[in-house]
N, CA, C and O atoms as a GROMACS GRO file, in nm:
protein
  468
    1MET      N    1   9.958  16.237  20.000
    1MET     CA    2   9.847  16.199  19.921
    1MET      C    3   9.830  16.288  19.796
    1MET      O    4   9.792  16.239  19.689
    2ALA      N    5   9.856  16.414  19.810
    2ALA     CA    6   9.856  16.501  19.690
    2ALA      C    7   9.959  16.460  19.593
    2ALA      O    8   9.935  16.466  19.473
    3THR      N    9  10.078  16.417  19.641
    3THR     CA   10  10.178  16.374  19.547
    3THR      C   11  10.145  16.242  19.480
    3THR      O   12  10.186  16.216  19.367
    4GLU      N   13  10.072  16.163  19.550
    4GLU     CA   14  10.032  16.029  19.490
    4GLU      C   15   9.928  16.057  19.379
    4GLU      O   16   9.927  15.989  19.277
    5ALA      N   17   9.844  16.155  19.400
    5ALA     CA   18   9.740  16.189  19.296
    5ALA      C   19   9.803  16.252  19.181
    5ALA      O   20   9.757  16.234  19.068
    6ALA      N   21   9.911  16.328  19.204
    6ALA     CA   22   9.983  16.393  19.102
    6ALA      C   23  10.055  16.293  19.012
    6ALA      O   24  10.070  16.318  18.892
    7ARG      N   25  10.098  16.180  19.068
    7ARG     CA   26  10.167  16.082  18.988
    7ARG      C   27  10.076  16.005  18.899
    7ARG      O   28  10.117  15.959  18.792
    8HIS      N   29   9.955  15.990  18.940
    8HIS     CA   30   9.862  15.910  18.867
    8HIS      C   31   9.776  15.999  18.772
    8HIS      O   32   9.689  15.945  18.704
    9ALA      N   33   9.797  16.131  18.764
    9ALA     CA   34   9.717  16.220  18.679
    9ALA      C   35   9.756  16.190  18.533
    9ALA      O   36   9.871  16.169  18.494
   10VAL      N   37   9.644  16.192  18.458
   10VAL     CA   38   9.659  16.171  18.314
   10VAL      C   39   9.643  16.294  18.240
   10VAL      O   40   9.547  16.366  18.265
   11ALA      N   41   9.730  16.327  18.149
   11ALA     CA   42   9.722  16.453  18.074
   11ALA      C   43   9.610  16.432  17.963
   11ALA      O   44   9.620  16.342  17.880
   12VAL      N   45   9.512  16.516  17.967
   12VAL     CA   46   9.403  16.512  17.870
   12VAL      C   47   9.423  16.625  17.771
   12VAL      O   48   9.429  16.740  17.813
   13PRO      N   49   9.432  16.598  17.644
   13PRO     CA   50   9.449  16.704  17.553
   13PRO      C   51   9.327  16.799  17.538
   13PRO      O   52   9.214  16.753  17.529
   14LEU      N   53   9.351  16.923  17.537
   14LEU     CA   54   9.234  17.023  17.522
   14LEU      C   55   9.193  17.026  17.375
   14LEU      O   56   9.274  17.012  17.283
   15PRO      N   57   9.060  17.047  17.358
   15PRO     CA   58   9.013  17.062  17.214
   15PRO      C   59   9.075  17.186  17.145
   15PRO      O   60   9.080  17.293  17.204
   16ARG      N   61   9.119  17.172  17.026
   16ARG     CA   62   9.177  17.279  16.949
   16ARG      C   63   9.071  17.367  16.888
   16ARG      O   64   8.963  17.322  16.850
   17ARG      N   65   9.104  17.495  16.880
   17ARG     CA   66   9.010  17.595  16.812
   17ARG      C   67   9.041  17.588  16.669
   17ARG      O   68   9.155  17.567  16.627
   18ARG      N   69   8.935  17.607  16.595
   18ARG     CA   70   8.950  17.612  16.453
   18ARG      C   71   8.944  17.760  16.408
   18ARG      O   72   8.868  17.838  16.464
   19GLY      N   73   9.021  17.795  16.311
   19GLY     CA   74   9.022  17.931  16.253
   19GLY      C   75   9.106  18.026  16.339
   19GLY      O   76   9.189  17.982  16.420
   20ASN      N   77   9.084  18.155  16.321
   20ASN     CA   78   9.164  18.251  16.391
   20ASN      C   79   9.094  18.307  16.517
   20ASN      O   80   9.150  18.395  16.583
   21GLY      N   81   8.976  18.259  16.550
   21GLY     CA   82   8.908  18.301  16.676
   21GLY      C   83   8.817  18.428  16.646
   21GLY      O   84   8.748  18.473  16.738
   22LEU      N   85   8.816  18.481  16.530
   22LEU     CA   86   8.734  18.597  16.508
   22LEU      C   87   8.595  18.570  16.460
   22LEU      O   88   8.520  18.665  16.433
   23ARG      N   89   8.557  18.449  16.448
   23ARG     CA   90   8.423  18.411  16.402
   23ARG      C   91   8.324  18.450  16.518
   23ARG      O   92   8.347  18.427  16.636
   24ALA      N   93   8.213  18.509  16.473
   24ALA     CA   94   8.113  18.552  16.569
   24ALA      C   95   8.027  18.428  16.612
   24ALA      O   96   7.988  18.344  16.531
   25LYS      N   97   8.002  18.424  16.734
   25LYS     CA   98   7.919  18.322  16.788
   25LYS      C   99   7.776  18.360  16.765
   25LYS      O  100   7.749  18.479  16.756
   26PRO      N  101   7.682  18.269  16.753
   26PRO     CA  102   7.543  18.302  16.738
   26PRO      C  103   7.486  18.376  16.857
   26PRO      O  104   7.504  18.329  16.970
   27GLY      N  105   7.418  18.489  16.838
   27GLY     CA  106   7.365  18.568  16.937
   27GLY      C  107   7.458  18.665  16.992
   27GLY      O  108   7.424  18.734  17.088
   28SER      N  109   7.578  18.676  16.937
   28SER     CA  110   7.674  18.771  17.000
   28SER      C  111   7.685  18.899  16.911
   28SER      O  112   7.776  18.979  16.932
   29VAL      N  113   7.596  18.918  16.815
   29VAL     CA  114   7.604  19.034  16.730
   29VAL      C  115   7.593  19.165  16.804
   29VAL      O  116   7.663  19.262  16.775
   30LEU      N  117   7.500  19.165  16.904
   30LEU     CA  118   7.475  19.288  16.976
   30LEU      C  119   7.583  19.307  17.087
   30LEU      O  120   7.590  19.413  17.149
   31ARG      N  121   7.666  19.205  17.110
   31ARG     CA  122   7.775  19.217  17.211
   31ARG      C  123   7.895  19.279  17.149
   31ARG      O  124   7.988  19.319  17.219
   32SER      N  125   7.895  19.288  17.020
   32SER     CA  126   8.014  19.344  16.953
   32SER      C  127   8.023  19.494  16.964
   32SER      O  128   7.923  19.563  16.944
   33GLY      N  129   8.137  19.546  16.995
   33GLY     CA  130   8.158  19.691  17.013
   33GLY      C  131   8.133  19.761  16.885
   33GLY      O  132   8.078  19.871  16.890
   34VAL      N  133   8.167  19.708  16.770
   34VAL     CA  134   8.141  19.783  16.646
   34VAL      C  135   7.995  19.804  16.623
   34VAL      O  136   7.956  19.911  16.577
   35THR      N  137   7.911  19.705  16.654
   35THR     CA  138   7.773  19.718  16.639
   35THR      C  139   7.716  19.830  16.721
   35THR      O  140   7.634  19.907  16.672
   36TRP      N  141   7.756  19.840  16.843
   36TRP     CA  142   7.712  19.945  16.925
   36TRP      C  143   7.757  20.083  16.879
   36TRP      O  144   7.682  20.180  16.890
   37ILE      N  145   7.883  20.093  16.828
   37ILE     CA  146   7.930  20.219  16.780
   37ILE      C  147   7.849  20.263  16.656
   37ILE      O  148   7.810  20.379  16.647
   38VAL      N  149   7.824  20.172  16.564
   38VAL     CA  150   7.739  20.203  16.448
   38VAL      C  151   7.599  20.244  16.494
   38VAL      O  152   7.543  20.342  16.444
   39LEU      N  153   7.544  20.173  16.582
   39LEU     CA  154   7.413  20.210  16.629
   39LEU      C  155   7.403  20.342  16.694
   39LEU      O  156   7.307  20.416  16.672
   40LEU      N  157   7.503  20.376  16.778
   40LEU     CA  158   7.501  20.504  16.839
   40LEU      C  159   7.529  20.614  16.739
   40LEU      O  160   7.475  20.724  16.751
   41ALA      N  161   7.612  20.586  16.641
   41ALA     CA  162   7.640  20.687  16.538
   41ALA      C  163   7.509  20.718  16.455
   41ALA      O  164   7.482  20.834  16.424
   42VAL      N  165   7.436  20.621  16.423
   42VAL     CA  166   7.305  20.638  16.354
   42VAL      C  167   7.215  20.722  16.446
   42VAL      O  168   7.154  20.818  16.400
   43LEU      N  169   7.205  20.688  16.574
   43LEU     CA  170   7.124  20.760  16.661
   43LEU      C  171   7.155  20.906  16.671
   43LEU      O  172   7.070  20.994  16.668
   44PHE      N  173   7.287  20.926  16.685
   44PHE     CA  174   7.329  21.071  16.698
   44PHE      C  175   7.311  21.150  16.565
   44PHE      O  176   7.283  21.270  16.567
   45ALA      N  177   7.327  21.083  16.453
   45ALA     CA  178   7.310  21.146  16.325
   45ALA      C  179   7.157  21.177  16.310
   45ALA      O  180   7.125  21.279  16.249
   46GLY      N  181   7.070  21.100  16.357
   46GLY     CA  182   6.928  21.132  16.360
   46GLY      C  183   6.890  21.248  16.449
   46GLY      O  184   6.803  21.328  16.414
   47LEU      N  185   6.958  21.258  16.565
   47LEU     CA  186   6.939  21.372  16.657
   47LEU      C  187   6.987  21.499  16.595
   47LEU      O  188   6.924  21.604  16.608
   48VAL      N  189   7.099  21.491  16.528
   48VAL     CA  190   7.157  21.614  16.464
   48VAL      C  191   7.063  21.660  16.351
   48VAL      O  192   7.039  21.780  16.334
   49ALA      N  193   7.011  21.563  16.274
   49ALA     CA  194   6.921  21.603  16.162
   49ALA      C  195   6.792  21.664  16.224
   49ALA      O  196   6.740  21.762  16.171
   50LEU      N  197   6.744  21.608  16.330
   50LEU     CA  198   6.624  21.661  16.398
   50LEU      C  199   6.647  21.806  16.448
   50LEU      O  200   6.560  21.892  16.435
   51ASN      N  201   6.761  21.829  16.503
   51ASN     CA  202   6.792  21.961  16.559
   51ASN      C  203   6.806  22.064  16.447
   51ASN      O  204   6.762  22.178  16.462
   52VAL      N  205   6.868  22.023  16.329
   52VAL     CA  206   6.876  22.108  16.216
   52VAL      C  207   6.740  22.146  16.167
   52VAL      O  208   6.714  22.264  16.142
   53ALA      N  209   6.654  22.051  16.153
   53ALA     CA  210   6.514  22.075  16.107
   53ALA      C  211   6.443  22.175  16.203
   53ALA      O  212   6.378  22.269  16.158
   54VAL      N  213   6.456  22.152  16.334
   54VAL     CA  214   6.398  22.241  16.432
   54VAL      C  215   6.452  22.384  16.416
   54VAL      O  216   6.376  22.481  16.417
   55LEU      N  217   6.584  22.394  16.402
   55LEU     CA  218   6.649  22.524  16.383
   55LEU      C  219   6.597  22.595  16.257
   55LEU      O  220   6.572  22.716  16.261
   56GLN      N  221   6.581  22.522  16.148
   56GLN     CA  222   6.527  22.583  16.023
   56GLN      C  223   6.388  22.626  16.048
   56GLN      O  224   6.354  22.736  16.004
   57LEU      N  225   6.305  22.555  16.113
   57LEU     CA  226   6.162  22.598  16.146
   57LEU      C  227   6.165  22.717  16.235
   57LEU      O  228   6.082  22.806  16.218
   58ASN      N  229   6.254  22.724  16.329
   58ASN     CA  230   6.258  22.847  16.413
   58ASN      C  231   6.296  22.974  16.334
   58ASN      O  232   6.240  23.082  16.353
   59VAL      N  233   6.394  22.953  16.243
   59VAL     CA  234   6.428  23.064  16.162
   59VAL      C  235   6.314  23.110  16.072
   59VAL      O  236   6.294  23.230  16.055
   60ALA      N  237   6.240  23.015  16.015
   60ALA     CA  238   6.121  23.053  15.939
   60ALA      C  239   6.014  23.121  16.021
   60ALA      O  240   5.953  23.219  15.978
   61ILE      N  241   5.993  23.065  16.141
   61ILE     CA  242   5.894  23.132  16.231
   61ILE      C  243   5.938  23.268  16.264
   61ILE      O  244   5.853  23.357  16.266
   62ASP      N  245   6.059  23.294  16.290
   62ASP     CA  246   6.104  23.430  16.326
   62ASP      C  247   6.088  23.523  16.208
   62ASP      O  248   6.049  23.638  16.226
   63ARG      N  249   6.117  23.476  16.087
   63ARG     CA  250   6.101  23.560  15.964
   63ARG      C  251   5.954  23.593  15.952
   63ARG      O  252   5.920  23.708  15.924
   64LEU      N  253   5.863  23.496  15.971
   64LEU     CA  254   5.728  23.521  15.949
   64LEU      C  255   5.670  23.618  16.062
   64LEU      O  256   5.582  23.699  16.035
   65SER      N  257   5.720  23.606  16.182
   65SER     CA  258   5.685  23.692  16.288
   65SER      C  259   5.720  23.838  16.258
   65SER      O  260   5.641  23.928  16.285
   66ARG      N  261   5.835  23.858  16.205
   66ARG     CA  262   5.882  23.997  16.165
   66ARG      C  263   5.792  24.044  16.049
   66ARG      O  264   5.751  24.160  16.048
   67GLU      N  265   5.763  23.961  15.956
   67GLU     CA  266   5.675  24.001  15.843
   67GLU      C  267   5.537  24.033  15.894
   67GLU      O  268   5.476  24.130  15.848
   68ARG      N  269   5.485  23.956  15.989
   68ARG     CA  270   5.352  23.986  16.042
   68ARG      C  271   5.352  24.123  16.116
   68ARG      O  272   5.256  24.200  16.105
   69ALA      N  273   5.456  24.150  16.187
   69ALA     CA  274   5.462  24.276  16.258
   69ALA      C  275   5.466  24.392  16.162
   69ALA      O  276   5.404  24.495  16.187
   70THR      N  277   5.538  24.378  16.052
   70THR     CA  278   5.551  24.479  15.953
   70THR      C  279   5.411  24.499  15.886
   70THR      O  280   5.368  24.612  15.868
   71LEU      N  281   5.344  24.391  15.851
   71LEU     CA  282   5.210  24.401  15.788
   71LEU      C  283   5.110  24.465  15.882
   71LEU      O  284   5.022  24.539  15.838
   72ARG      N  285   5.122  24.436  16.017
   72ARG     CA  286   5.024  24.498  16.109
   72ARG      C  287   5.053  24.649  16.119
   72ARG      O  288   4.960  24.728  16.131
   73ALA      N  289   5.176  24.687  16.116
   73ALA     CA  290   5.210  24.834  16.119
   73ALA      C  291   5.164  24.899  15.995
   73ALA      O  292   5.111  25.011  15.999
   74GLU      N  293   5.182  24.833  15.885
   74GLU     CA  294   5.135  24.890  15.751
   74GLU      C  295   4.979  24.903  15.751
   74GLU      O  296   4.922  25.002  15.704
   75THR      N  297   4.916  24.803  15.803
   75THR     CA  298   4.770  24.806  15.812
   75THR      C  299   4.717  24.914  15.896
   75THR      O  300   4.615  24.975  15.861
   76ALA      N  301   4.783  24.944  16.008
   76ALA     CA  302   4.746  25.043  16.098
   76ALA      C  303   4.768  25.182  16.033
   76ALA      O  304   4.685  25.272  16.052
   77SER      N  305   4.873  25.199  15.960
   77SER     CA  306   4.905  25.322  15.893
   77SER      C  307   4.800  25.349  15.785
   77SER      O  308   4.750  25.460  15.773
   78LEU      N  309   4.770  25.247  15.709
   78LEU     CA  310   4.664  25.258  15.603
   78LEU      C  311   4.531  25.290  15.657
   78LEU      O  312   4.456  25.368  15.598
   79SER      N  313   4.495  25.227  15.780
   79SER     CA  314   4.368  25.258  15.843
   79SER      C  315   4.364  25.399  15.887
   79SER      O  316   4.260  25.462  15.874
   80SER      N  317   4.472  25.453  15.939
   80SER     CA  318   4.478  25.590  15.984
   80SER      C  319   4.467  25.687  15.865
   80SER      O  320   4.400  25.789  15.876
   81ARG      N  321   4.531  25.656  15.754
   81ARG     CA  322   4.515  25.739  15.636
   81ARG      C  323   4.373  25.740  15.582
   81ARG      O  324   4.321  25.843  15.541
   82LEU      N  325   4.311  25.620  15.582
   82LEU     CA  326   4.175  25.600  15.537
   82LEU      C  327   4.078  25.687  15.627
   82LEU      O  328   3.990  25.757  15.576
   83SER      N  329   4.098  25.678  15.753
   83SER     CA  330   4.014  25.757  15.841
   83SER      C  331   4.028  25.903  15.820
   83SER      O  332   3.928  25.976  15.818
   84SER      N  333   4.149  25.948  15.804
   84SER     CA  334   4.168  26.096  15.786
   84SER      C  335   4.122  26.141  15.646
   84SER      O  336   4.074  26.253  15.629
   85ASN      N  337   4.136  26.055  15.550
   85ASN     CA  338   4.084  26.088  15.416
   85ASN      C  339   3.934  26.086  15.415
   85ASN      O  340   3.876  26.156  15.333
   86ALA      N  341   3.868  26.013  15.495
   86ALA     CA  342   3.723  26.002  15.495
   86ALA      C  343   3.655  26.108  15.590
   86ALA      O  344   3.533  26.111  15.601
   87ALA      N  345   3.731  26.190  15.653
   87ALA     CA  346   3.683  26.287  15.752
   87ALA      C  347   3.591  26.390  15.674
   87ALA      O  348   3.626  26.432  15.564
   88THR      N  349   3.477  26.427  15.733
   88THR     CA  350   3.382  26.509  15.678
   88THR      C  351   3.440  26.653  15.646
   88THR      O  352   3.409  26.704  15.538
   89PRO      N  353   3.515  26.714  15.726
   89PRO     CA  354   3.567  26.852  15.692
   89PRO      C  355   3.658  26.849  15.572
   89PRO      O  356   3.657  26.941  15.490
   90ARG      N  357   3.733  26.747  15.562
   90ARG     CA  358   3.829  26.735  15.440
   90ARG      C  359   3.750  26.717  15.318
   90ARG      O  360   3.781  26.782  15.218
   91ILE      N  361   3.646  26.632  15.317
   91ILE     CA  362   3.555  26.617  15.205
   91ILE      C  363   3.486  26.748  15.163
   91ILE      O  364   3.480  26.785  15.046
   92GLU      N  365   3.438  26.812  15.259
   92GLU     CA  366   3.367  26.947  15.237
   92GLU      C  367   3.468  27.039  15.174
   92GLU      O  368   3.434  27.105  15.076
   93GLY      N  369   3.591  27.047  15.225
   93GLY     CA  370   3.690  27.139  15.167
   93GLY      C  371   3.730  27.105  15.026
   93GLY      O  372   3.755  27.195  14.945
   94LEU      N  373   3.738  26.978  14.994
   94LEU     CA  374   3.772  26.937  14.858
   94LEU      C  375   3.655  26.968  14.769
   94LEU      O  376   3.678  27.010  14.655
   95ALA      N  377   3.528  26.950  14.814
   95ALA     CA  378   3.413  26.986  14.731
   95ALA      C  379   3.400  27.131  14.703
   95ALA      O  380   3.359  27.170  14.594
   96ARG      N  381   3.435  27.212  14.799
   96ARG     CA  382   3.430  27.362  14.776
   96ARG      C  383   3.543  27.408  14.682
   96ARG      O  384   3.523  27.491  14.593
   97GLY      N  385   3.668  27.350  14.708
   97GLY     CA  386   3.779  27.393  14.638
   97GLY      C  387   3.785  27.347  14.499
   97GLY      O  388   3.805  27.428  14.408
   98ARG      N  389   3.768  27.224  14.478
   98ARG     CA  390   3.780  27.162  14.339
   98ARG      C  391   3.655  27.180  14.255
   98ARG      O  392   3.661  27.217  14.138
   99LEU      N  393   3.547  27.155  14.315
   99LEU     CA  394   3.418  27.154  14.236
   99LEU      C  395   3.331  27.277  14.255
   99LEU      O  396   3.232  27.293  14.184
  100GLY      N  397   3.367  27.365  14.349
  100GLY     CA  398   3.289  27.490  14.362
  100GLY      C  399   3.157  27.461  14.431
  100GLY      O  400   3.068  27.545  14.418
  101LEU      N  401   3.134  27.355  14.499
  101LEU     CA  402   3.010  27.320  14.561
  101LEU      C  403   3.002  27.399  14.694
  101LEU      O  404   3.103  27.426  14.759
  102VAL      N  405   2.872  27.437  14.733
  102VAL     CA  406   2.854  27.494  14.864
  102VAL      C  407   2.733  27.419  14.927
  102VAL      O  408   2.652  27.361  14.856
  103PRO      N  409   2.723  27.421  15.064
  103PRO     CA  410   2.609  27.357  15.129
  103PRO      C  411   2.480  27.429  15.096
  103PRO      O  412   2.476  27.552  15.086
  104ALA      N  413   2.375  27.352  15.079
  104ALA     CA  414   2.245  27.408  15.047
  104ALA      C  415   2.189  27.479  15.179
  104ALA      O  416   2.204  27.431  15.292
  105PRO      N  417   2.122  27.599  15.152
  105PRO     CA  418   2.058  27.665  15.271
  105PRO      C  419   1.945  27.585  15.322
  105PRO      O  420   1.882  27.515  15.244
  106PRO      N  421   1.915  27.590  15.446
  106PRO     CA  422   1.803  27.512  15.507
  106PRO      C  423   1.671  27.542  15.444
  106PRO      O  424   1.592  27.449  15.428
  107GLU      N  425   1.639  27.665  15.407
  107GLU     CA  426   1.504  27.693  15.353
  107GLU      C  427   1.486  27.641  15.210
  107GLU      O  428   1.374  27.636  15.160
  108ALA      N  429   1.599  27.600  15.144
  108ALA     CA  430   1.581  27.541  15.008
  108ALA      C  431   1.560  27.392  15.013
  108ALA      O  432   1.541  27.329  14.909
  109THR      N  433   1.561  27.334  15.129
  109THR     CA  434   1.542  27.190  15.148
  109THR      C  435   1.392  27.161  15.153
  109THR      O  436   1.317  27.228  15.224
  110THR      N  437   1.351  27.063  15.078
  110THR     CA  438   1.209  27.022  15.076
  110THR      C  439   1.208  26.867  15.109
  110THR      O  440   1.298  26.791  15.075
  111TYR      N  441   1.100  26.832  15.178
  111TYR     CA  442   1.083  26.690  15.210
  111TYR      C  443   0.962  26.628  15.141
  111TYR      O  444   0.859  26.694  15.126
  112ILE      N  445   0.972  26.513  15.102
  112ILE     CA  446   0.857  26.441  15.034
  112ILE      C  447   0.804  26.335  15.131
  112ILE      O  448   0.884  26.262  15.190
  113ASP      N  449   0.675  26.325  15.148
  113ASP     CA  450   0.617  26.228  15.237
  113ASP      C  451   0.578  26.108  15.148
  113ASP      O  452   0.495  26.121  15.058
  114LEU      N  453   0.642  25.988  15.175
  114LEU     CA  454   0.620  25.872  15.099
  114LEU      C  455   0.532  25.779  15.177
  114LEU      O  456   0.521  25.662  15.140
  115GLY      N  457   0.470  25.823  15.281
  115GLY     CA  458   0.391  25.735  15.367
  115GLY      C  459   0.259  25.699  15.303
  115GLY      O  460   0.201  25.599  15.346
  116GLY      N  461   0.205  25.766  15.207
  116GLY     CA  462   0.077  25.733  15.139
  116GLY      C  463  -0.043  25.799  15.206
  116GLY      O  464  -0.026  25.886  15.292
  117PRO      N  465  -0.167  25.758  15.167
  117PRO     CA  466  -0.291  25.826  15.220
  117PRO      C  467  -0.316  25.804  15.366
  117PRO      O  468  -0.414  25.855  15.420
   0.00000   0.00000   0.00000
């Protein structure tokens, strides 16, 4: 029976393809390997750019932190100098030495009553 069917088989010509077969079919753009490679390359380039920007910000933050620490130390030093320069014994010593001033005796001090009648 199979031999009889094989004798009566008719050869049907297959449709021929036109062109070289490289023409993209509609809807197959995202199936192309080149498209995926380009898409991933753009994605990775964006990630690298983002990492570089974050690294630059970290460097700037580190520099500003060091500058802040230096300024705080300088402020503390200036505060200490101001405190020691404003000390009463030092001012009295400068007044006696440079200007020749002496403290007034207690009996030379007079008070004025501004309270009224």
